[in-house]
C-alpha positions as CSV (number, residue, x, y, z in Angstrom):
1,M,-12.0,7.7,53.9
2,C,-12.0,9.5,51.4
3,F,-8.4,9.9,51.8
4,Q,-7.6,6.3,51.4
5,S,-9.9,6.4,48.6
6,N,-7.6,8.8,46.9
7,K,-4.4,7.1,47.8
8,F,-5.8,3.9,46.5
9,N,-6.8,5.4,43.1
10,R,-3.4,6.8,42.4
11,F,-1.8,3.3,43.2
12,R,-4.0,2.1,40.7
13,S,-2.9,4.3,38.3
14,A,0.5,3.7,39.2
15,A,0.1,-0.2,38.9
16,R,-1.5,0.3,35.3
17,D,1.5,1.9,34.6
18,M,3.5,0.0,35.4
19,Q,1.8,-3.1,34.1
20,K,1.9,-1.3,30.6
21,Y,5.7,-1.0,30.9
22,R,6.6,-4.4,31.7
23,H,4.6,-6.1,29.4
24,D,5.9,-3.2,26.7
25,Y,2.8,-0.8,26.3
26,P,0.3,-3.9,24.3
27,D,-2.2,-2.2,23.7
28,E,-0.5,1.7,22.9
29,M,0.0,1.3,18.9
30,P,-0.2,4.6,17.9
31,N,2.3,4.2,15.0
32,L,0.6,1.6,13.5
33,Q,-2.8,2.5,13.6
34,F,-1.2,5.9,12.0
35,Y,0.3,3.6,9.1
36,R,-3.4,2.0,9.2
37,G,-5.0,5.0,8.4
38,Q,-7.3,4.9,11.5
39,I,-5.6,8.5,13.4
40,P,-4.1,11.5,11.7
41,S,-0.4,12.2,12.9
42,S,-0.1,15.0,16.0
43,P,0.0,18.4,16.2
44,D,-0.6,18.3,12.3
45,G,-3.5,16.4,12.0
46,V,-2.5,14.6,8.9
47,F,-3.8,11.1,7.8
48,I,-1.1,9.2,6.0
49,E,-2.8,8.6,2.5
50,D,-2.8,13.2,2.4
51,F,0.7,13.0,3.3
52,H,1.6,10.9,0.3
53,N,-1.4,12.7,-2.0
54,K,-1.4,16.3,-0.8
55,W,2.3,16.8,0.3
56,H,4.0,15.4,-2.6
57,R,6.4,18.0,-4.1
58,K,5.0,20.2,-1.6
59,Y,8.9,21.3,-0.6
60,S,8.4,24.2,1.2
61,K,6.2,22.6,3.6
62,L,8.2,19.4,3.6
63,E,11.3,21.6,4.3
64,E,9.6,23.6,6.8
65,V,7.4,21.9,8.9
66,H,9.5,19.8,11.3
67,S,7.1,17.4,13.2
68,Y,6.1,15.0,10.2
69,I,9.1,12.8,10.1
70,Q,8.5,11.4,13.1
71,W,5.5,10.1,12.1
72,L,6.4,8.7,8.8
73,F,9.4,6.9,10.0
74,P,8.8,6.1,13.8
75,L,11.6,4.7,15.6
76,Q,12.6,2.9,19.1
77,E,13.9,6.2,20.2
78,P,12.7,10.3,21.2
79,G,12.8,13.0,18.3
80,M,11.8,16.6,18.2
81,N,8.1,15.9,18.5
82,Y,7.4,15.2,21.9
83,Q,3.2,14.0,20.5
84,A,5.0,11.3,18.3
85,K,5.7,7.9,20.2
86,E,8.4,5.9,20.1
87,L,8.4,2.2,18.3
88,T,7.4,-0.7,20.9
89,K,8.7,-4.1,20.6
90,K,5.3,-5.1,19.8
91,E,4.7,-2.4,18.0
92,I,7.3,-3.6,15.3
93,E,5.8,-7.1,15.3
94,A,2.5,-5.9,14.0
95,F,3.9,-3.6,11.7
96,L,6.2,-6.2,9.9
97,E,3.2,-8.5,9.8
98,D,0.7,-5.6,7.9
99,G,1.5,-5.8,4.0
100,T,-1.0,-2.1,3.9
101,A,1.5,-0.9,6.4
102,K,4.8,-1.8,4.8
103,Q,3.5,-0.7,1.5
104,R,2.5,3.1,2.7
105,L,5.9,3.0,4.1
106,V,7.8,2.9,0.8
107,A,5.2,5.4,-0.4
108,S,6.3,7.5,2.7
109,Y,10.0,6.5,1.8
110,K,9.0,7.7,-2.0
111,L,8.1,11.2,-0.9
112,M,10.8,12.0,0.9
113,L,13.1,10.5,-1.9
114,D,11.7,13.1,-4.2
115,F,12.2,15.9,-1.8
116,Y,15.7,15.1,-1.8
117,G,16.2,14.8,-5.7
118,I,16.0,11.0,-5.3
119,E,14.3,8.4,-7.3
120,L,13.8,4.7,-6.3
121,S,14.5,2.9,-9.2
122,N,13.8,-0.4,-8.3
123,D,11.1,-1.3,-5.4
124,I,12.5,-5.0,-5.2
125,T,16.2,-4.1,-4.5
126,G,15.8,-0.5,-3.3
127,E,18.0,0.5,-5.7
128,V,17.8,4.9,-6.3
129,K,19.0,7.5,-8.9
130,R,18.5,10.8,-8.9
131,A,15.5,12.3,-10.2
132,N,15.3,14.9,-12.8
133,N,15.1,17.7,-10.6
134,W,18.0,16.4,-8.3
135,R,20.1,19.9,-9.3
136,E,17.2,21.8,-7.3
137,R,17.0,19.8,-4.2
138,F,20.5,18.9,-4.2
139,D,20.9,22.5,-3.5
140,N,17.9,22.4,-0.8
141,L,19.9,19.3,0.9
142,E,23.3,21.7,1.1
143,T,21.7,24.7,2.6
144,N,19.3,22.9,5.1
145,T,21.9,20.3,6.9
146,H,19.1,19.4,9.4
147,N,18.2,17.0,6.4
148,N,20.9,15.0,7.4
149,L,18.8,13.8,10.7
150,R,16.3,13.1,8.8
151,I,17.9,10.7,6.5
152,T,19.8,8.8,9.4
153,R,16.4,8.6,10.5
154,I,14.8,7.2,7.5
155,L,17.2,4.6,7.3
156,K,16.9,3.7,11.1
157,C,13.4,3.1,10.4
158,L,13.6,1.4,6.9
159,G,16.2,-1.3,9.1
160,T,13.8,-1.9,11.7
161,L,10.0,-2.1,9.8
162,G,11.3,-4.9,7.7
163,F,13.3,-2.9,4.9
164,P,16.8,-3.0,5.8
165,H,17.5,-4.3,2.1
166,Y,16.9,-0.7,1.0
167,Q,19.5,0.9,3.4
168,A,22.8,0.2,1.5
169,P,21.9,1.4,-2.0
170,L,20.4,4.8,-0.9
171,V,24.3,4.8,1.4
172,R,26.3,3.7,-1.6
173,F,23.8,6.6,-3.3
174,F,25.1,9.1,-1.4
175,L,28.9,8.3,-0.8
176,E,29.0,8.2,-4.8
177,Q,27.1,11.8,-4.5
178,T,29.9,13.1,-2.3
179,L,33.3,11.4,-3.0
180,V,33.3,10.3,-6.6
181,K,31.1,12.6,-8.6
182,D,32.2,15.8,-5.7
183,K,28.2,17.1,-5.0
184,L,27.1,17.4,-1.8
185,Y,30.0,18.6,0.7
186,N,27.5,18.7,3.4
187,V,26.4,15.6,3.3
188,K,29.4,13.7,3.4
189,E,30.3,13.8,7.0
190,N,27.5,12.5,7.3
191,A,27.5,9.8,5.0
192,L,31.0,8.7,6.5
193,N,29.6,9.1,10.4
194,Y,25.9,7.8,10.6
195,F,24.7,6.5,7.5
196,I,27.4,3.3,6.5
197,F,26.8,2.3,10.0
198,A,22.7,2.6,10.4
199,V,23.3,-0.2,7.9
200,I,22.2,-3.1,9.6
201,D,23.3,-6.0,7.2
202,K,27.1,-6.8,8.1
203,Q,28.3,-7.0,4.3
204,E,26.5,-4.7,3.3
205,R,28.4,-2.2,5.7
206,R,31.4,-3.6,4.9
207,N,31.0,-3.3,1.4
208,L,30.2,0.4,1.7
209,V,33.1,1.1,4.3
210,K,35.7,-0.7,1.4
211,Y,34.0,1.7,-1.0
212,A,34.1,4.8,0.9
213,Y,37.8,3.9,1.6
214,A,38.6,3.2,-2.0
215,H,37.1,7.0,-3.3
216,Y,38.2,8.9,-0.2
217,E,41.2,11.1,-0.2
218,P,43.7,11.4,1.0
219,K,43.5,8.1,2.1
220,H,46.0,8.7,5.5
221,E,42.9,11.0,6.7
222,F,40.5,7.9,6.0
223,V,39.0,7.2,9.9
224,W,36.3,5.0,8.9
225,C,38.1,1.5,10.0
226,P,41.2,0.8,11.1
227,K,44.7,0.5,9.2
228,T,44.6,-2.7,9.3
229,I,41.5,-3.4,7.7
230,Q,43.0,-0.4,5.2
231,S,46.1,-2.4,4.7
232,I,44.0,-5.3,3.5
233,F,41.6,-3.3,0.8
234,R,45.0,-1.7,-0.6
235,G,46.4,-5.5,-0.7
236,E,49.5,-4.9,1.3
237,T,50.6,-7.5,3.4
238,F,51.1,-7.2,7.3
239,P,52.4,-9.8,10.2
240,D,50.5,-12.6,11.8
241,D,51.8,-13.3,15.4
242,N,54.0,-16.0,13.3
243,N,53.4,-15.8,9.6
244,P,52.5,-13.0,6.9
245,I,49.2,-12.7,5.5
246,D,49.8,-12.6,1.6
247,L,47.3,-11.6,-0.7
248,K,46.8,-11.0,-4.5
249,Q,44.2,-8.5,-5.8
250,D,42.1,-11.1,-6.5
251,D,41.4,-11.8,-2.7
252,I,41.1,-7.9,-2.1
253,D,38.4,-8.3,-4.4
254,D,37.2,-11.2,-2.9
255,N,35.2,-10.3,0.5
256,T,35.0,-13.6,1.7
257,V,38.5,-13.5,1.8
258,V,38.3,-10.1,3.0
259,N,36.1,-11.1,5.7
260,D,37.9,-14.4,6.8
261,I,40.9,-12.0,7.3
262,L,38.9,-9.7,9.6
263,T,37.5,-12.6,11.7
264,A,41.1,-13.3,12.2
265,I,42.3,-10.4,13.2
266,D,39.3,-9.9,15.5
267,K,40.1,-13.4,17.0
268,K,43.9,-12.6,17.8
269,Q,42.8,-8.9,19.3
270,Y,44.4,-6.8,16.6
271,R,42.4,-4.2,18.5
272,V,45.0,-4.4,21.4
273,K,48.1,-3.6,18.7
274,F,45.6,-0.9,17.5
275,L,45.3,0.9,20.8
276,D,49.2,0.6,21.7
277,R,50.2,2.1,18.5
278,F,48.3,5.5,18.3
279,S,47.1,8.1,20.7
280,S,44.2,7.1,23.2
281,L,41.9,9.7,21.8
282,Y,42.7,8.3,18.2
283,A,42.9,4.9,19.6
284,S,39.3,5.1,21.1
285,M,37.1,6.3,18.2
286,M,39.3,3.6,16.0
287,S,38.2,0.9,18.8
288,F,34.8,1.8,18.1
289,L,34.7,2.0,14.5
290,L,36.2,-1.7,14.6
291,L,33.5,-3.1,16.8
292,V,30.7,-1.3,14.5
293,S,31.9,-2.5,11.1
294,L,33.3,-5.8,11.8
């Protein structure tokens, strides 16, 4: 009798666990509870308001502690802190309806921007600029490259929890600093490989690739979009199946025209021609980038 009772209890526990899984963990919203100020982070035991008020400009702590970033910027994927929980779909929906939580997320964003020597200059558009302490903080970014992972997480979180319009301004800032102003050498590759492609808005993503190509040298080493699209950016012509595509500089500056051509390229399967033209390794990488850039 005791054996059957224990067996049933194990089954009941398993059944509850599987039911929560099937219903997307409806009662578990630790990230939203944290942002509502109902629970502290774990293992640090810090409430959200304390992060904003007591950790502001505590640069050594922000640099050396690695367990808070998953709480400030939760994702649907695991991080290094096993005590932090991944976002669920239900939790995301509830977060997006919670004005206080979203306001606090912006405060968390400002906290980390300051840590990186950046200032949010427009809360509505998400435009950013160098802060007064940018030299010191840029030095830290150059030295401690794990912050590139943190920035990628921040960008993903912004896109997930209601601030996708904040993504492109931050990415463009890093592209400008690395490609135009020749700063943050150790951030450049991550900006090109990850930051750009974290941007949800397709048009903004294309604009960022175009901006990156315009300022990248040498041009022949640019691998973040296919050569056909680079030709469009340069204003060159290339053959269609029947007719050449003629572009003027005004067309290149007009993103609507570029988008129409990119759509035409996609329909006419220029991916296949591209694959035939290059080695398998290089072509596979380009094919992937075409998928994420269109």
